[in-house]
C-alpha positions as CSV (number, residue, x, y, z in Angstrom):
1,X,43.8,23.1,1.6
2,X,41.9,24.4,-1.4
3,X,40.6,21.0,-2.1
4,X,39.1,20.5,1.4
5,X,37.8,24.0,1.4
6,X,36.1,23.4,-1.9
7,X,34.7,20.0,-0.9
8,X,32.8,21.2,2.2
9,X,30.8,23.9,0.6
10,X,30.0,21.6,-2.3
11,X,28.7,19.0,0.0
12,X,26.5,21.4,1.8
13,X,25.5,23.2,-1.3
14,X,25.0,20.0,-3.2
15,X,22.8,18.6,-0.4
16,X,20.6,21.7,-0.4
17,X,20.4,21.7,-4.2
18,X,19.4,18.1,-4.2
19,X,16.5,18.8,-1.9
20,X,15.3,21.7,-4.1
21,X,15.8,19.7,-7.2
22,X,13.8,16.8,-5.9
23,X,10.6,18.7,-5.0
24,X,9.2,19.1,-8.6
25,X,9.7,15.4,-9.6
26,X,8.5,14.4,-6.1
27,X,5.3,16.4,-6.7
28,X,4.8,14.7,-10.1
29,X,5.1,11.2,-8.5
30,X,2.8,12.1,-5.6
31,X,0.1,13.4,-7.9
32,X,0.2,10.2,-9.9
33,X,0.3,7.9,-6.8
34,X,-2.5,9.8,-5.0
35,X,-4.8,9.5,-8.0
36,X,-4.4,5.7,-8.1
37,X,-4.6,5.2,-4.3
38,X,-7.7,7.5,-4.1
39,X,-9.4,5.5,-6.8
40,X,-9.0,2.2,-4.9
41,X,-11.1,3.7,-2.0
42,X,-13.7,5.8,-3.7
43,X,-15.2,2.9,-5.7
44,X,-16.1,0.8,-2.7
45,X,-18.3,3.6,-1.4
46,X,-20.2,3.8,-4.7
47,X,-21.0,0.1,-5.1
48,X,-24.6,0.3,-3.8
49,X,-25.3,3.2,-6.2
50,X,-23.7,1.2,-9.1
51,X,-26.0,-1.8,-8.4
52,X,-29.0,0.5,-8.5
53,X,-27.9,2.4,-11.6
54,X,-27.1,-0.6,-13.7
55,X,-30.1,-2.6,-12.3
56,X,-27.9,-5.6,-11.6
57,X,-26.8,-7.7,-8.6
58,X,-24.0,-7.0,-6.0
59,X,-22.0,-10.1,-7.2
60,X,-21.7,-8.6,-10.7
61,X,-20.7,-5.1,-9.5
62,X,-18.3,-6.6,-7.1
63,X,-16.3,-7.7,-10.1
64,X,-15.5,-4.0,-10.7
65,X,-13.4,-4.3,-7.6
66,X,-12.1,-7.8,-8.1
67,X,-11.2,-7.3,-11.8
68,X,-9.3,-4.1,-10.8
69,X,-7.4,-5.9,-8.0
70,X,-6.5,-8.9,-10.3
71,X,-5.2,-6.5,-13.0
72,X,-3.3,-4.6,-10.4
73,X,-1.7,-7.7,-9.0
74,X,-0.9,-9.1,-12.4
75,X,1.2,-6.2,-13.7
76,X,3.1,-5.2,-10.5
77,X,5.8,-7.9,-11.0
78,X,6.5,-6.6,-14.5
79,X,7.4,-3.1,-13.3
80,X,11.1,-3.8,-12.7
81,X,11.8,-5.3,-16.1
82,X,9.7,-2.7,-17.9
83,X,11.7,0.2,-16.2
84,X,15.0,-1.5,-16.9
85,X,14.1,-2.0,-20.5
86,X,12.4,1.3,-21.4
87,X,13.3,3.7,-18.5
88,X,11.3,4.6,-15.4
89,X,10.1,8.0,-16.6
90,X,8.7,6.5,-19.8
91,X,6.9,3.7,-18.1
92,X,5.6,5.9,-15.4
93,X,4.1,8.3,-18.0
94,X,2.6,5.4,-19.9
95,X,1.0,3.9,-16.8
96,X,-0.5,7.2,-15.8
97,X,-1.9,7.6,-19.3
98,X,-3.4,4.2,-19.3
99,X,-4.9,4.7,-15.9
100,X,-6.4,8.1,-16.9
101,X,-7.8,6.6,-20.1
102,X,-9.4,3.7,-18.1
103,X,-10.9,6.2,-15.7
104,X,-12.6,8.2,-18.5
105,X,-13.9,5.0,-20.0
106,X,-15.3,3.9,-16.6
107,X,-17.1,7.3,-16.3
108,X,-18.9,6.7,-19.6
109,X,-19.6,3.0,-19.2
110,X,-23.1,2.0,-20.3
111,X,-23.3,-1.6,-19.0
112,X,-21.8,-3.4,-16.0
113,X,-19.7,-5.5,-18.4
114,X,-18.2,-2.4,-19.9
115,X,-17.4,-1.0,-16.4
116,X,-15.6,-4.2,-15.4
117,X,-13.5,-4.2,-18.6
118,X,-12.6,-0.5,-18.1
119,X,-11.7,-1.1,-14.5
120,X,-9.3,-3.9,-15.7
121,X,-7.7,-1.3,-18.0
122,X,-7.4,1.0,-15.0
123,X,-5.8,-1.7,-13.0
124,X,-3.3,-2.5,-15.7
125,X,-2.2,1.1,-15.6
126,X,-2.4,1.7,-11.9
127,X,-0.5,-1.5,-10.8
128,X,2.9,-0.1,-11.8
129,X,2.5,3.4,-10.5
130,X,3.4,2.8,-6.8
131,X,6.5,0.5,-7.3
132,X,7.9,2.7,-10.0
133,X,7.2,5.9,-8.1
134,X,8.8,4.6,-4.9
135,X,11.8,3.4,-6.8
136,X,12.3,6.7,-8.5
137,X,12.0,8.7,-5.3
138,X,14.4,6.4,-3.5
139,X,17.0,6.8,-6.2
140,X,16.5,10.6,-6.4
141,X,16.8,11.2,-2.6
142,X,20.3,11.8,-1.1
143,X,21.1,8.9,1.3
144,X,21.3,11.2,4.3
145,X,17.9,12.7,3.6
146,X,16.2,9.5,2.3
147,X,14.0,9.1,5.4
148,X,12.7,12.7,5.2
149,X,11.9,12.4,1.4
150,X,10.2,9.0,1.8
151,X,8.2,10.4,4.7
152,X,6.8,13.1,2.5
153,X,6.0,10.5,-0.1
154,X,4.1,8.5,2.5
155,X,1.7,11.3,3.4
156,X,-0.6,10.7,0.3
157,X,-0.3,7.0,0.8
158,X,-2.1,7.3,4.1
159,X,-4.2,10.4,3.5
160,X,-5.8,9.2,0.3
161,X,-7.6,6.3,1.8
162,X,-9.2,8.7,4.4
163,X,-10.2,11.3,1.9
164,X,-11.6,8.7,-0.6
165,X,-14.8,7.8,1.3
166,X,-15.5,11.5,1.9
167,X,-15.0,12.5,-1.7
168,X,-16.8,9.5,-3.0
169,X,-19.8,10.0,-0.7
170,X,-20.1,13.7,-1.7
171,X,-19.8,12.9,-5.5
172,X,-22.2,10.0,-5.4
173,X,-24.8,11.8,-3.2
174,X,-24.5,15.4,-4.7
175,X,-23.2,15.0,-8.2
176,X,-23.1,11.6,-10.0
177,X,-21.2,8.3,-9.6
178,X,-19.6,9.0,-13.0
179,X,-17.5,11.7,-11.4
180,X,-15.7,9.3,-9.1
181,X,-13.9,8.2,-12.3
182,X,-14.0,11.4,-14.5
183,X,-12.3,13.4,-11.7
184,X,-9.2,11.4,-12.5
185,X,-8.9,13.1,-15.9
186,X,-7.7,16.6,-14.7
187,X,-5.5,14.9,-12.1
188,X,-4.0,12.6,-14.6
189,X,-3.3,15.5,-17.0
190,X,-1.6,17.4,-14.2
191,X,0.5,14.3,-13.4
192,X,1.5,13.9,-17.0
193,X,2.5,17.6,-17.4
194,X,4.5,17.5,-14.2
195,X,6.1,14.2,-15.1
196,X,7.0,15.3,-18.6
197,X,8.6,18.5,-17.4
198,X,10.3,17.5,-14.1
199,X,11.0,13.8,-14.0
200,X,14.6,13.2,-14.9
201,X,15.5,11.3,-18.0
202,X,15.4,7.6,-17.1
203,X,18.3,5.3,-16.8
204,X,18.0,2.5,-19.4
205,X,19.9,-0.7,-19.0
206,X,21.3,-2.6,-22.0
207,X,18.4,-4.8,-23.1
208,X,17.9,-6.9,-19.9
209,X,17.2,-10.6,-20.4
210,X,13.5,-11.3,-20.8
211,X,12.5,-13.8,-18.1
212,X,9.6,-15.2,-20.1
213,X,8.8,-18.1,-17.7
214,X,8.8,-15.7,-14.7
215,X,6.7,-13.2,-16.7
216,X,4.1,-15.8,-17.2
217,X,4.1,-17.3,-13.7
218,X,4.2,-14.0,-11.7
219,X,0.9,-12.5,-12.9
220,X,-0.8,-15.9,-12.4
221,X,0.7,-16.4,-8.9
222,X,0.0,-13.0,-7.4
223,X,-3.4,-12.3,-9.1
224,X,-4.8,-15.8,-8.3
225,X,-3.5,-15.6,-4.7
226,X,-5.2,-12.2,-4.3
227,X,-8.4,-13.5,-5.8
228,X,-8.4,-16.7,-3.7
229,X,-7.9,-14.8,-0.5
230,X,-10.5,-12.1,-1.3
231,X,-13.0,-14.9,-2.1
232,X,-12.0,-16.5,1.2
233,X,-13.5,-13.5,3.0
234,X,-16.9,-14.9,2.0
235,X,-16.3,-18.6,2.2
236,X,-12.9,-20.3,2.7
237,X,-14.3,-23.6,1.5
238,X,-15.8,-22.4,-1.8
239,X,-14.6,-23.7,-5.1
240,X,-13.4,-20.2,-6.2
241,X,-11.3,-19.8,-3.0
242,X,-9.8,-23.2,-3.3
243,X,-9.1,-22.8,-7.0
244,X,-7.5,-19.4,-6.5
245,X,-5.3,-20.4,-3.6
246,X,-4.3,-23.7,-5.3
247,X,-3.4,-22.3,-8.7
248,X,-1.8,-19.2,-7.1
249,X,0.2,-21.3,-4.6
250,X,1.5,-23.7,-7.3
251,X,2.4,-20.8,-9.6
252,X,4.2,-19.1,-6.7
253,X,6.3,-22.1,-5.8
254,X,7.3,-22.6,-9.5
255,X,8.0,-18.9,-9.8
256,X,10.3,-18.9,-6.8
257,X,12.2,-21.9,-8.1
258,X,12.5,-20.3,-11.6
259,X,13.6,-16.9,-10.3
260,X,16.3,-18.3,-8.1
261,X,17.9,-20.0,-11.1
262,X,17.7,-16.9,-13.4
263,X,20.7,-14.6,-13.8
264,X,18.4,-11.7,-14.6
265,X,15.1,-12.6,-12.8
266,X,11.9,-10.7,-13.1
267,X,11.8,-10.2,-9.3
268,X,15.0,-10.1,-7.4
269,X,14.4,-12.8,-4.7
270,X,18.1,-13.0,-3.9
271,X,17.7,-9.9,-1.7
272,X,16.3,-12.2,0.9
273,X,19.9,-13.3,1.5
274,X,20.3,-10.0,3.4
275,X,19.1,-10.7,6.9
276,X,18.3,-7.0,7.4
277,X,16.0,-7.1,4.4
278,X,14.4,-10.4,5.5
279,X,13.7,-9.2,9.0
280,X,12.3,-5.8,7.9
281,X,10.1,-7.3,5.2
282,X,8.6,-9.9,7.5
283,X,7.9,-7.2,10.1
284,X,6.3,-5.1,7.4
285,X,4.0,-8.0,6.5
286,X,3.0,-8.6,10.1
287,X,2.2,-4.9,10.5
288,X,0.1,-4.9,7.4
289,X,-1.8,-8.0,8.6
290,X,-2.8,-6.3,11.9
291,X,-3.1,-2.7,10.7
292,X,-4.9,-2.9,7.3
293,X,-7.4,-5.4,8.7
294,X,-8.2,-3.1,11.6
295,X,-8.5,-0.1,9.2
296,X,-11.4,-2.1,7.5
297,X,-13.0,-3.2,10.8
298,X,-13.4,0.3,12.3
299,X,-15.5,1.7,9.4
300,X,-17.6,-1.5,9.4
301,X,-18.3,-0.9,13.1
302,X,-19.2,2.7,12.6
303,X,-21.6,2.0,9.8
304,X,-22.9,-1.5,10.8
305,X,-23.3,-1.0,14.6
306,X,-23.4,2.8,15.2
307,X,-25.4,3.5,12.1
308,X,-23.4,6.2,10.5
309,X,-23.5,6.8,6.8
310,X,-20.5,6.2,4.5
311,X,-19.9,10.0,4.3
312,X,-20.2,10.5,8.0
313,X,-17.8,7.6,8.6
314,X,-15.3,9.2,6.2
315,X,-15.4,12.4,8.3
316,X,-15.0,10.5,11.6
317,X,-12.0,8.7,10.2
318,X,-10.4,11.9,9.0
319,X,-8.5,12.6,12.3
320,X,-6.7,9.3,11.8
321,X,-5.4,10.4,8.4
322,X,-4.4,13.8,9.8
323,X,-2.5,12.2,12.7
324,X,-0.8,9.8,10.2
325,X,0.1,12.8,8.0
326,X,1.6,14.6,11.0
327,X,3.6,11.6,12.0
328,X,5.0,10.8,8.5
329,X,7.4,13.7,8.0
330,X,8.5,13.7,11.6
331,X,9.3,10.0,11.5
332,X,11.1,10.6,8.2
333,X,13.4,13.2,9.7
334,X,14.0,11.0,12.7
335,X,14.8,8.0,10.6
336,X,17.7,9.8,9.0
337,X,19.2,10.3,12.6
338,X,18.2,7.2,14.6
339,X,17.1,4.5,12.1
340,X,14.0,2.4,11.9
341,X,14.1,0.4,15.1
342,X,13.0,3.0,17.7
343,X,10.4,4.4,15.3
344,X,8.9,1.0,14.5
345,X,8.9,0.1,18.2
346,X,7.3,3.4,19.3
347,X,4.8,3.5,16.4
348,X,3.7,-0.1,16.7
349,X,3.4,0.3,20.5
350,X,0.9,3.1,19.9
351,X,-1.0,1.0,17.4
352,X,-1.1,-1.9,19.9
353,X,-2.4,0.3,22.7
354,X,-5.2,1.8,20.5
355,X,-6.3,-1.7,19.4
356,X,-6.3,-3.1,22.9
357,X,-8.5,-0.2,24.0
358,X,-10.9,-0.9,21.1
359,X,-11.0,-4.6,22.0
360,X,-12.9,-3.5,25.1
361,X,-15.6,-1.8,23.1
362,X,-19.2,-2.0,24.2
363,X,-22.6,-0.7,23.1
364,X,-22.1,2.2,25.4
365,X,-18.7,3.2,24.2
366,X,-18.6,6.9,23.3
367,X,-17.7,8.0,19.8
368,X,-15.0,10.2,21.2
369,X,-13.2,7.2,22.7
370,X,-13.2,5.6,19.2
371,X,-11.9,8.8,17.6
372,X,-9.2,9.0,20.3
373,X,-8.2,5.4,19.5
374,X,-8.0,5.9,15.8
375,X,-6.0,9.1,16.3
376,X,-3.4,7.2,18.3
377,X,-3.5,4.5,15.7
378,X,-2.9,7.0,12.9
379,X,0.0,8.5,14.8
380,X,1.5,5.0,15.2
381,X,1.0,4.3,11.5
382,X,2.7,7.6,10.6
383,X,5.7,6.7,12.8
384,X,6.1,3.1,11.8
385,X,5.0,2.4,8.2
386,X,7.3,4.6,6.1
387,X,10.5,4.1,8.2
388,X,9.9,0.3,7.8
389,X,9.4,0.7,4.0
390,X,12.5,2.9,3.7
391,X,14.5,0.4,5.8
392,X,13.5,-2.4,3.5
393,X,14.8,-0.5,0.5
394,X,17.9,0.6,2.3
395,X,18.7,-3.0,3.0
396,X,18.8,-3.8,-0.8
397,X,21.5,-2.8,-3.2
398,X,20.5,0.3,-5.1
399,X,20.9,-1.3,-8.5
400,X,18.2,-3.7,-7.5
401,X,15.7,-1.2,-6.1
402,X,13.6,-1.1,-9.3
403,X,13.2,-4.9,-8.9
404,X,12.7,-4.8,-5.1
405,X,9.8,-2.3,-5.1
406,X,7.6,-4.5,-7.4
407,X,8.4,-7.5,-5.1
408,X,7.4,-5.6,-1.9
409,X,4.3,-4.1,-3.6
410,X,3.1,-7.4,-5.0
411,X,3.6,-9.2,-1.7
412,X,1.7,-6.3,0.1
413,X,-1.2,-6.8,-2.3
414,X,-1.6,-10.4,-1.2
415,X,-0.9,-9.7,2.5
416,X,-3.5,-6.9,2.6
417,X,-6.0,-9.1,0.8
418,X,-5.3,-11.9,3.3
419,X,-5.7,-9.4,6.3
420,X,-9.0,-8.1,5.0
421,X,-10.4,-11.5,4.2
422,X,-9.0,-13.2,7.3
423,X,-10.2,-10.6,9.8
424,X,-13.7,-10.2,8.2
425,X,-14.0,-14.0,8.3
426,X,-12.9,-14.1,11.9
427,X,-15.4,-11.3,12.7
428,X,-18.3,-13.2,11.2
429,X,-17.4,-16.4,13.0
430,X,-17.0,-14.6,16.4
431,X,-20.4,-12.8,15.9
432,X,-22.0,-16.2,15.1
433,X,-20.4,-17.8,18.2
434,X,-21.4,-15.0,20.6
435,X,-25.0,-15.0,19.1
436,X,-25.3,-18.8,19.7
437,X,-23.9,-18.6,23.2
438,X,-26.2,-15.7,24.2
439,X,-29.3,-17.7,23.5
440,X,-32.8,-16.8,22.4
441,X,-34.1,-13.4,23.6
442,X,-30.7,-11.8,24.1
443,X,-30.0,-8.5,22.5
444,X,-28.2,-9.4,19.2
445,X,-26.3,-6.1,19.3
446,X,-24.3,-7.3,22.3
447,X,-23.2,-10.3,20.4
448,X,-22.2,-8.2,17.3
449,X,-20.2,-5.8,19.5
450,X,-18.5,-8.7,21.3
451,X,-17.4,-10.1,17.9
452,X,-15.9,-6.7,16.9
453,X,-14.1,-6.6,20.3
454,X,-12.6,-10.1,19.7
455,X,-11.4,-9.0,16.2
456,X,-9.8,-5.8,17.6
457,X,-8.1,-8.0,20.2
458,X,-6.7,-10.3,17.5
459,X,-5.4,-7.3,15.6
460,X,-3.8,-6.0,18.8
461,X,-2.0,-9.3,19.3
462,X,-0.6,-9.2,15.8
463,X,0.6,-5.6,16.3
464,X,2.2,-6.6,19.6
465,X,4.1,-9.3,17.8
466,X,5.3,-6.6,15.5
467,X,6.5,-4.6,18.5
468,X,8.6,-7.5,19.7
469,X,10.0,-8.2,16.2
470,X,10.9,-4.5,15.8
471,X,13.6,-5.0,18.4
472,X,15.4,-7.3,15.9
473,X,15.9,-4.4,13.4
474,X,19.4,-3.1,13.3
475,X,20.1,0.6,13.2
476,X,21.3,1.4,9.7
477,X,25.0,2.1,9.5
478,X,25.6,5.2,7.4
479,X,28.3,4.3,4.9
480,X,29.3,7.1,2.7
481,X,31.4,5.0,0.5
482,X,28.5,2.7,-0.6
483,X,25.4,4.3,0.8
484,X,24.0,1.1,2.2
485,X,22.3,1.0,5.6
486,X,23.4,-1.9,7.5
487,X,22.6,-4.5,4.9
488,X,24.6,-7.7,4.5
489,X,25.3,-7.0,0.9
490,X,26.7,-3.5,0.5
491,X,26.8,-2.4,-3.1
492,X,29.2,0.2,-4.5
493,X,26.5,1.1,-7.1
494,X,24.3,2.6,-4.3
495,X,25.9,6.0,-4.3
496,X,26.0,6.2,-8.1
497,X,22.9,8.4,-8.2
498,X,21.1,9.5,-11.3
C-alpha cells in the first residue's frame, strides 16, 4: 500500500519536475539554434549590398551562400560520432563557439575571398547545432510530454526564417551589412552562458569505433549532392551540376554500402528496417519538397511580380510565421494524445488547400488573398512539421537518436536544396513556355504570373501526395516499459533517460 501510494505522487511530481527542469536547457538550445537558422536567411537578403560593397560580381558573392551550405552539409554526418566520443554538451558548446567566431570574422571581412572563408568557418560550426540540439531535447523530454517539448523547439525553426528578411532588411538599409554577422556575437555569448550553466553533463560512450571510410565519404556525398542540386537551379546540364551530382551520387552509394557493413557506423542506416521510421521519413521528405520550395516561390512572386522590397516582403510573410508559431505548441500537445497521423493529415490538407488557391493566382489577385493563403499554409506547417519530426525520432531506438538526427538533418539539407532548385527551374521553364505561346505583343506579366500559378499547382500536388501518405502513419503505441512509439524495433534503452 505504501509503495503504490508513494509511486503515484512520485510519478506526478517527477513529471512536473521534469518539465520545470527542462526549460533552462531548452532555452539554451533554442537560442543556439535560432542564431544559426536566422543567419541562413539574413545573408540572402544582403547579397546585392555585398556585391556593391566589395565591388565584385554576383557569382563570386554567391559563394558566400554556397560555401556555407557545403560546410554545413559536410559536418552534419559527423555530429553523431562526435557527441558519442566527446559528449553532446561539449560538442554543442564548441560548435556555438566556432559559429560565433566565424560570424565575427565575417563582420570584419575586407575582401570577398575572406568573407567566403569565414562563411565556411560559420558553416563548420553551424552544421552540427540542429542535429545535436534536437537529439538533446528528445533525450531530455519525458516520453509522455515529448510532443509538447518538441513543439516548443519547433517554434524558432519556423519563426526564424520569417524574421530573418525583416531583420536583414533593417540592418542593411539602416545600419550596415556588417551587423547581420556581428549581431550573432551577443546571441552566441548568451547561448554559451546558458549552455554552460544549464545543459546537463553529457553522456559519453566508451570510445566508439571511428568509421574512417564513412567519415570520408559522408561529407563528400552530402556536400556534393547539395552543391550539384543548387547549381542545377541555374542549369541542370552544366558541368558543375553534373560533376556535383555524379561525385555525390557515387559517394552516397559507396557510403550506404560501407555503413550497412559497419558494426558502429557513422550514420545509423539500419533504422530504415523500422517500417514506421521509413514511412515517416519518406513522408517528411515529400512534405519538404512541396513546402520549402513553395516558401521560396511566394517571396519571389511578391518581389518579382508585385514589386515589393525585401523588407516589405518580410513583413508580408510575418503572419505565416505567427500562424506556424501558434500551431506548433498546439500540435505538440495534441501529438502526445493522438499521435502524428491526424495532425499530419490535417496540417498537410491545409497546406494543399492554400497552394491550390495560389495556383489560380492572376495579375488582379489581391494581396489579402495571398496573405490569407500563407496564413493557412503557416498553420498547416505548424500542425504537421514537428509532429512528423517527433514521430521519426520516436520510431528509432533512443540509444540511436544521436545518430539518427544527423541522418535526418543531412537528408533534409539535400531534399530542401533539390526542392528549391527543382521548383525554381520548373518556374523558369513554365514562364518561358507561357511567353512563347502568348506570342508577340502579349503582356509578358501574364505569362510570368501563369508560370507562378503552374509552380504553385505542382507544389500543391506534392503536398496532396503527402496527405495520402499520412494515412499510412500508425498511431504511436505508448509503451511505458520501453518508451517506444509504435516502432518495429522497441529498445529497452529508450526509457533510460539522462
